C-alpha positions as CSV (number, residue, x, y, z in Angstrom):
1,M,10.1,0.8,0.6
2,T,8.1,-1.1,-2.1
3,E,5.7,-4.2,-1.0
4,N,8.4,-6.5,-2.6
5,Q,10.9,-5.4,0.1
6,I,8.5,-5.6,2.9
7,A,7.2,-8.8,1.7
8,T,10.9,-10.0,1.8
9,I,11.1,-9.1,5.4
10,I,8.1,-10.5,6.7
11,V,9.0,-14.1,5.0
12,D,12.3,-13.9,6.8
13,C,10.7,-12.9,10.0
14,A,8.1,-15.7,10.0
15,F,11.2,-17.9,9.2
16,K,12.6,-16.9,12.1
17,V,9.2,-17.3,14.3
18,H,9.0,-20.7,12.5
19,N,12.2,-22.0,13.7
20,T,12.0,-20.8,17.1
21,L,8.5,-21.7,17.9
22,G,8.2,-25.0,15.7
23,P,4.6,-25.7,14.5
24,G,1.2,-26.9,16.4
25,L,0.4,-23.5,18.5
26,L,-2.1,-21.3,18.1
27,E,-2.4,-18.3,15.3
28,T,-2.2,-15.9,18.0
29,V,1.0,-16.9,19.1
30,Y,2.8,-16.8,16.1
31,Q,1.1,-13.4,15.1
32,A,2.3,-11.9,18.3
33,G,5.7,-13.2,17.5
34,L,5.9,-11.9,14.0
35,K,4.8,-8.7,14.8
36,Y,7.5,-8.4,17.9
37,E,10.1,-9.6,15.0
38,L,8.7,-6.9,12.3
39,E,9.1,-4.1,14.7
40,K,12.5,-5.1,16.0
41,R,13.5,-4.6,12.1
42,G,11.8,-1.3,12.5
43,L,8.5,-2.0,10.4
44,T,5.2,-0.2,11.6
45,V,2.8,-3.4,12.6
46,Q,-0.9,-2.7,13.4
47,M,-2.6,-5.8,14.4
48,E,-6.3,-6.7,14.5
49,R,-6.8,-3.7,12.5
50,P,-10.7,-3.6,11.8
51,I,-11.7,-3.3,8.3
52,P,-15.1,-2.1,7.9
53,V,-17.5,-3.2,5.0
54,Y,-19.9,-0.4,3.2
55,Y,-23.1,-1.5,2.2
56,E,-24.4,1.2,0.0
57,E,-23.9,4.7,2.1
58,V,-23.7,2.7,5.4
59,K,-20.2,2.0,6.9
60,L,-20.8,-1.5,8.7
61,E,-18.3,-1.8,11.6
62,I,-19.0,-5.4,11.6
63,G,-16.4,-6.1,8.9
64,F,-13.3,-8.0,9.1
65,R,-10.2,-7.9,11.5
66,A,-6.5,-8.0,9.7
67,D,-4.1,-10.1,11.6
68,L,-1.3,-7.7,10.6
69,I,-1.0,-4.6,8.4
70,V,2.6,-3.9,7.9
71,N,3.8,-0.4,7.1
72,G,0.5,0.2,5.6
73,K,1.1,-1.9,2.7
74,V,0.9,-5.2,3.3
75,I,-1.3,-7.6,4.8
76,V,-0.5,-10.6,6.7
77,E,-2.9,-13.6,8.0
78,C,-1.7,-15.9,10.3
79,K,-3.0,-19.7,10.2
80,S,-2.3,-22.8,12.3
81,V,-4.2,-25.4,10.3
82,D,-3.1,-28.5,8.5
83,A,-3.9,-27.3,5.2
84,L,-4.6,-23.7,3.4
85,S,-8.3,-23.8,2.2
86,P,-8.8,-21.8,-0.8
87,I,-10.9,-19.4,1.1
88,F,-8.4,-18.1,3.3
89,A,-6.8,-16.8,-0.1
90,K,-10.2,-15.5,-1.2
91,I,-10.6,-14.0,2.3
92,L,-7.4,-12.3,2.3
93,L,-8.2,-11.0,-1.1
94,T,-11.0,-9.3,0.1
95,Y,-9.3,-7.6,2.8
96,L,-7.1,-6.2,0.2
97,R,-9.7,-5.1,-2.0
98,L,-11.4,-3.4,1.0
99,T,-8.3,-1.5,2.0
100,D,-6.6,-1.0,-1.5
101,I,-3.4,-2.6,0.0
102,H,-2.0,-4.5,-3.4
103,L,-0.2,-7.3,-1.6
104,G,-1.1,-10.2,1.3
105,L,1.0,-13.0,2.6
106,L,-1.2,-15.9,4.0
107,I,1.2,-17.9,6.5
108,N,0.1,-21.2,7.9
109,F,2.7,-22.1,10.4
110,N,1.4,-25.4,10.9
111,V,4.0,-26.8,8.3
112,N,7.3,-28.6,8.7
113,L,8.8,-26.1,6.5
114,I,7.7,-22.4,6.6
115,K,8.4,-22.1,2.9
116,D,5.8,-24.6,2.1
117,G,3.0,-22.5,3.9
118,I,3.4,-19.3,2.4
119,R,1.3,-18.2,-0.3
120,R,1.0,-14.3,-2.1
121,V,-2.0,-12.8,-2.7
122,V,-2.3,-10.0,-5.1
123,N,-4.8,-7.0,-5.7
124,E,-3.1,-5.4,-8.7
125,L,0.4,-4.8,-7.5
126,P,1.7,-1.9,-9.3
127,E,5.5,-2.2,-10.6
């Protein structure tokens, strides 16, 4: 399954979670709901996976945590904020680079229409 095929399923699941729960809850609630929906569709989901940072030859275990990594190919960052700050996309791009994953989705569930809260972030996506 390609990154874009996985992303299509993620967006569909995010739509279902948002329709069911509505806006205004904590990010962790949406994250858990999205994980549940993705696994129902047969996808593999890692939640809160640590992403280490390397400094010279030293592996720093105090790196980052990706909200969701789906099928090892797409990182999903769940937000519940008034507006997506540009820094969120930059952080997601950093996660993509550190993991050598090519596609990320930044999903803000605190919107009236979920389509307005989804942003794609790409790290050299192959054809």
